[in-house]
N, C-alpha and C positions, 0 to 999 in steps of 0.2 A: 589251645589258642583261644584268645578272646578279642573282641573288638573294643578299642578304647576311644576311637573318634570316628565320626561320620560327617563328611562335608558333601553337600549336594548343591549344585548350581544349575539352574535352567533345565531341570528335569521335570517334564509334565507340568503339574500345577505348582511346583516349588521353584520359586525364583532363587532363594538362598536359604540354606539350613546348615548350622554347625551344632553338633550334638555330641556329648560325652556320655555314652550309655554306661549303666552299672554292670558289674561282672556277672550277676545272676540273671534274674528275670526282669525283662523290660516290657511291660504291657502298655501299649499305646492306646489311649482313649481320647475321645473328643467327638465333636459333631461330624456328620457326614461331609465328605469332600474336603477334609482338612489336610489330607496328605498322608494318612497313616499307612495305607497299603503301598503308596509310592515309596515311602522310606524302606519298606521291606524289599520292594522290587529293586531299588537302587543298590542295596547291600548285595542282593543275589547277583545282579549284573556285574558288579565289580569283580566277582570270582568266576564269571561265566567263561566258557571256552569260546574262542574267537569265531568258530564256524557254527555256533549254536544260537546266535543272536542276530536279529535284524531290527533295524530302526526305521521309523517313518516320521513325517513332519509332526504328527500329533504327539510324539515323545518329547518335543521341544517346548519350552515355556512360551506361552502365547502363540503356539503353532508358528513360530518364526525362527527357522534354523539359522538364517544368516546373521541375525542380530543376537541370538541367544544360544551359542554353542553349549552343549552339555559337558559338565565336568563333575565327576563323582570320585571322591577319594575316601577310602576306608583304611584306617590305620589299625594294625593288629599287633597284639602283644602275646606274652607267654609263648614265644616262638620255640619250635623244635631246635635242639642244639645244632643240628646240621645246617640250619638256615644262617647261623652266625658266622660260619666259616668265610674267610676272605675270598675264596674261589667260588663261593656260592652267592650269598647276598650281602656279605660284609660291607662293601662300599655303599650300600643303599640304606644301611641301618640309621635310625634316628633315635632320639631320647624322649622318654615319657616320664613326666613327674606326676605320679598318681595323686599325691597329696594336694598339689596345687592345680590339678587337672590342666596341665600345660604341656604342649608338645614343643620340643626343641629339635633343631635340625641336627645338632651334633650329639652323638651318643656319648655319655660320660658316666661310666660306672662309679667313678670316684665320688661323684655327687649323688649317687643313689638313683640315677636315671635308669629306667628299664629300656632294654633294646626293643625297638618296634620297627615295623615296615609299613610304609604307606603305599597302597595299591591304587593306582589312578586309572580311570576310564574317561576318555574324551571322545566326543562325537561332534563333527562339524556339519556344515550344510551339504556335504557330499554323502552324508549318511554312513560314512566309513568309521567304524569304531576302532580306537587305539587303546590298548592296555599297556601300562608301564609302571614300574616301581618308581616312586617319586621321592626326591629330596632336593633341597635348594642348592646343595653343592653340585649335583649333577646338572641342574638347570642352569646354574651360572656358567658352567663350562660348556654349555650348549651340546652336551652329549646326548645321544639318543638313549632313552631309558630302557633298561632291561625288563623283560617280562618274567613272571613266574614260570618255571618249567611246568609242562603239562601235568606230569604226575604230582608235583607239589600242589598245583592248583586243585587237582582232583581230591587230594588228601585233606585239604583244609577248607574246601568249599562248604558253605552252610547247607544243611539239609532243609528242604522246603516242604511243608505240609499245607496244601491249599484245600479249598472246598472240594475240588475234584482230583482224586488221587488214584484212579484206576490204573494208571500206567505203572505205578509202583508194585502192583500185584503180578506183573510179568517181568520178563528178562530183557526189556527194552534197553536201549543204550544208556539212558540217563536214570534208569530205575534204581531203587535202593537194593533190590534183589541182585541186580547185576553187580553192584558195588561190593556186596558181601560174598559173592560166589567166587570160589577159588578152584584151582586145578583145571583139569581138562574141560569141565563144563563151562568155563569162562572163555574158552578159545573158539576161534572160528571153525576149527575142525569138527566140533560137535554139530554145528549147523550144517556143514557139508555132509556129514554122515547122515543126518536127519533127512536131507534132500535125497540121498541115494536110496534110503529105505522107502521114502515116499514114492519114488519112481518105480521101484521094484513092486511095491504093493499095487500101485495103479495099473501096471502093465499086465497083471494077472487077469483082469476083466476087460481091459480096454479094447482088445481085438473083437470081442463079442459085442460090446456096447456100441462101438463106432463102425462096425463092419459095413453097413449100407452106405454110410456117409463117405468112408474111405474109398469104396468101389466107385461111387459117383465122381469123386474128386480125381481118381485115377483115369477114368474114361475121358473126363473133360480135359485133362492134361494131354492125353494121347491125341485128341482131336486137333490140338494146336501144336503138336510135335514137341511137347516138353518131355524130355527123357526122365521118367520116373521108374524106379525098379519095382520088383515084386514084393519088397519088404516094407512098403509104405504102411505106417501104423501110427496110432496116437500114443504119445508119451507126455509125461509132465515136463514142462520147461521150468525148472526150479528158479532160474534167474528172473523169468517173467513173472513168476508168482510173488517175488519179493520176500522169500522166506528169510525171516530174521528173528532175533531174540524176542522181539515184541510179540511174536506169534506164540510164544510159550508163556503160559501163565499158571499160577498156583490153582489147584483144584481141591475141593473137599469131596472125595469120591469122584463122581462125574460132573459135579457142579463147580463152575469157575467161581473163585472167591470174589471176582469183581461184581458178582451178583449179590454180595452181602449188602446189608443196609448201609446207609451213609455213615452212621455213627460207628458201627462195628468195623467197617473197612478203614475208617480214619484211625481208630484205636490200634488196629492191627498194624497199619503202616507206621504209626508213631512208635510202636514197639520195635519194628524192624529198623527204623532210623536211629533209635536209641542204641540198638546193638551195633549199627554200622558206624556210629561216631567213634573215631579214634583220635586223630590229631585235630580234627576240626572243632568238635565240641560246641558248635553254634547251630541253633535251630531257628527257623523262621516259620511262624504259624499265623496265617491270616484267618480271622474269625474263628478263633479256637472253639467256640461253642457250637459251630455248625454241625447239625445232626446229632448232638449229644444231649442226653438227659442230665439234670443237675448232678446226680451221683456219679455219672461217668466223667463229667467235667472235673469234679473234685478229684477223682482217681488219676486222671491224666495230669492235672496240675501238680499233684503230689509227686508223681513219678518224675516229671520234668524238673522239679526243684530238689530232688534227692542229691545228697552229697556223695562223693566217692569215698572209698575206704580210707583214704588219707585225710578226709575231712574237708577237702576242697570242693568248690562248686562243680557239680557234675557237668553242667552245660550252661552256656549263656543263651538265653532264650529271648527272642524278639517275637512278640505276638500283638495282634489287634483283637479287639472285642467290642461288641455292642450289647453285652449281656450283664445285667446287674448280678447274676449268680456268679459269674467269673470274678467280678470285683470283690464280692463278699468272701471269696476263697483266697484272695491275695492280700498281702500286707501293703500298707499305703506306700512303703518304700519301693514297691515293685511297679507302681503306677506312674505313668508319665502323660501329662496332658499336652496334646498337640493342638497348636493354634496357628491358623493361617490368616494373614492380613488380606482382606478381600481386594484391596487396591494394589498393594505393592507385591503381593505374592510371597512375602517373607514368611517363613515358618519357624516357629519356636517350639521347643519341647521342654516343658517345665516339670520337674519332679513333684509329685503330689504330696511328698512328705516334707515340703517346705514348711518350716516351723511358723506358727502363728500364735501370738500372745494369748494366753487364756484358753487354748483349745488343745485337746488331745487329738491330733490329726488322724491317728489310727482309727478313731471311732467312726469317721465319716464313710469309708467304704462299706462298713457294716450297717450303719444307720440310714445313710442316704446314698446308696450306690447309683441310683438313677440320675442323681445330680451331675455326676461326672460325664454323663453321656449326652447331655443337651448343651446347646449354645448359650442358653440363658436360664437362670435359676431365680425363682421367686421364693425367698425364704420367709416362711410364715411363723408367727409366734408359737402356734400350736396346731393340733390336728383339726380343731374347729375351723380355723381359717383355711387350711388346706382343703377340707371338705367343701366349704362354702365356695371357694374358687373353682373347684372341680365341678360342682353343681352348676355354677354360672356358666362355665365353659360348655357343659352339655346343653344348657338352655340357649346360649348364643349360637351354637352349631345348629340346633333345631330351627333357628330363624335365619340360617344362611350365613352366619358369622364364621370367621376364620378360627379353626381349632387352635388351642394352645400348642398342641403337638406340631402343627404345621408352622406355627410361628417360632418353634424351637424353644418353648418355655415349659419348664416343669416346676410345679409348686412342691416344696418340701417342708417338713416340720422342723422348726428350730429348737423345740424343747423348752420354751419359756422365754420370758422377756430378757433375761440376762445372757442366755446362751445363743439365741437367734442372731443378735448382732455380730457375735464373734464368728459364727458360721458364715454369715454373709461376707464378712471381711476376708475370711480364709479363701472362699471361692473366688472373690474378686481379685485377690492377689494371684490366683492361678490363671487369670485371664478371662474369666467368665463375665458375661453381662449379668448383673445381679440387682434384684429388687428386694426390699425388706418391708414386710407388712407386720406392724405391731399394734396391739391394743394401746389405749391412751389413758388407762386407769392407774397405771404406775410406771415409774421410770426405771431404766436399767441401773444397776449398782455403779457401773462406770459412767459417770455423768458426761464424759467427753466423747464417748464412742460414737454416738449418732452423728454429731457434727463432723467427726473425723471420717466416718463412712461417706457422708454427703460430699465432703471435700474431695474424697478419693474417686467419686463417681458412682457410688451406690445410690439408687433411688429409694428413699425412705418414705413409706406410706403409713399414715397414722389416722385413726378415727378422731372424732371430736374429743376435746379435753374431757377427762373423767369417764370416758366411754370405752367399754370392751365390745367385742363383736356381739356378744349376747345382749348387751344393753341396747344396741342399735336395733337388733332384731325385734325385741319386744316394744321398744319405744317408737320406732319409725314405721313398721309395717302396718298396713290397714287392718281393721278389726277382724275381717274374715280370715286373714293370714295368721294373726295372733291366736285366734280360736283354734286353728289347726295345729299351731305349735303347742298350745296347752294340752290338746288331746294326745299329741305325740309324747309330751313330757310325762303325762300320766301313764302311758303305756310303758315307757322306758323305766319308770319308777317301780314297775312290777306290782300294780294294784292301785285302784282308785283311792282307797283309804290311806294307804301309805303316802300317796301324792298329796292328799288333802292335809294330812298331819304335817308334812314337810312345808306346805304352803302356809299353814297357820303360824309356823315359827317365824315367818318373815312378814306376814300380812295380818295385822291384828284388827283391822277395820271391821272384818266380818268373818264368821266361821261358815264356810261353804259346806253344803250337805252332799253335793255331787259335782263331778267334773263338768257336767252340762251346765250347771249353775255358774261355774267359774268361766266357762266359755261365753255365757251370756253377758258377763261383766268385762269382756275383753277390751272395751273402750275406756275402762277405768284407769286413769294415769298412774295412781298409786299401785294398783295391781300389776300393771305393766312393769313398773320399776322393780317391784318385789320379784316378779318372775325372772327378770333379767339378772338380779342378784343371785337368786337360787340356781339359775342355769349355769352360772360360771363358778359357783362355789361348791365345796364338798358338803355333804350332809353328815349322816352318822358314819362311824368308822366303816370303811369298805364301800361307801357311796361316793359318787363323783358328780360333777355337773352333768346335766341331762344330755347335752349335745357335744360332750367332749370326745367325740370320735369322728372319723372321716365319713363313715357311712351315713349317719344321721345328718351331719352338717351338709353333706352333698345333696341329700334329699331336700333340705331347706333351701339351698341355693337354686336348685332346679325347679322346685314346685312353688316356692313362695317369694323369694327375693327377685329372681329373674323376671317373672311375669309382672311385677309391680314396680320395676325400676323407673319406668317413665313417669310414674305418678308420685314418686317419692321426692322429698325436698330435704335440703340440709347437707351436712358433712358426709353422711353415709353414702348416698348415691354419687356425690361429687368425687369421693375417694375411689369408689368402684369405677367411675368413668376414667379417672387418672390411671388406674391399674390397667384398664382395657387399652388405653392409649399407649402405655408403656409396652404392653404385650405386642401391639401392632406395629411398634416403631421398627424402622428398618435397622437391621443388624449393623 
């Protein structure tokens, strides 16, 4: 079985959602409160047993049950052959065109449509839930919809692995151990026999332990004329104890396995659920990274994505994540970006493998996984700009400013003037709020791309004409800050002599004898220009610009640019102010 369509109306924070998931892994990513977990909950509820679910007003969109009745419809394909029989669910079958991703009410094998069933759940203001198989033919005839038989529902219901999974390590009613237990152990007779054994064992010592209390109770009864016999004694009342399968759990020796660490218990339960899946073949996993180290995440994902012996997908998996590690382990075709409109409540799920001209989209989960997890992305030309902004963020936070993380903004490296605009366009097409920061010393090969991005809604930030970030640092910062950058550059160059040799190749006005002498000349305009050129260019083979990494640029932003912003003039501070305003802008 697999899910081909999910429709959700008025459920919690989702006003409306229509989604066609992929047959294999469907990982939902996006900012917090976008509805990722709600989608998983809705799928699970569509298959839930009637007596196992209760609803309250907070389950309705806008907490308004009268105006917003809940409607959840999950359409399933790859049906077991017995489901297709006329006396089973034949009258409720519908048609699914997988190529066109279209659902039709009439099943038509001649046109290549696959037989599917739509399982509906509705809840109105009375908080009474109704499950029924749905198609338009039945609705037109105003017939009451049939429900899935209890055993069929149990067979195909998705398995859910949440952050807290202790219940699956016992034989409780809804546990995976109970599902895979066969024979006498699965019957009520076993629990009845366990109750008898407990009563017998307890009775061996109860007469001695409770002798004084029983005697006092007997005398009190006699004083009031209550007839009690001589056989008054203490015994276990098994019914009052509530002895059930949930009281039986797996142990390793004398240690209950529920005492395992979070990660170990989740992996163990995932293995049990994998074994238990027969007809269902659908797994729901919320926050798959919870409690797992990166190598365990990798192992779990590989196991979930395995194919069966016949080469078909072993399981259709629905998961959520907030971990870059998970994204790096998945293919871009397995990622789906969840977006919720803050005013209308409409939710969209966009495949992350949506093609974008000039970009290998598979590269982005590997290179910029953190970008998929934030509401807004600031694509920078390179690592220097990323580090500069991160350093400024630290400085602003130290002065009481709003952190980038709180504003939902993450800076990422675009990998150059030609690649960064393409990455910005890709993420904007997926529904992210996107800014683009580029140097202004050269133009992208695609002359139209910046205008196209601006027209589409991407905010493009550029320095003064002819300037890169490094040019502004050396030309605009005060003398004491430039002197600090000179000392840092010499340290990065791995030796004062090497630094001085490299400087002399660009600055011919004077041959400096020491780094201290260069620092003393930090107010020399020609020297500043030369330092800017050297900082952004490569030296000898194997050398690179001095601040072409995030760590050094972060230090510059925090220690030199931030503290002097108020005293700077020109395009450099103006553009930084515009970026700050964009970060603070309401989503």
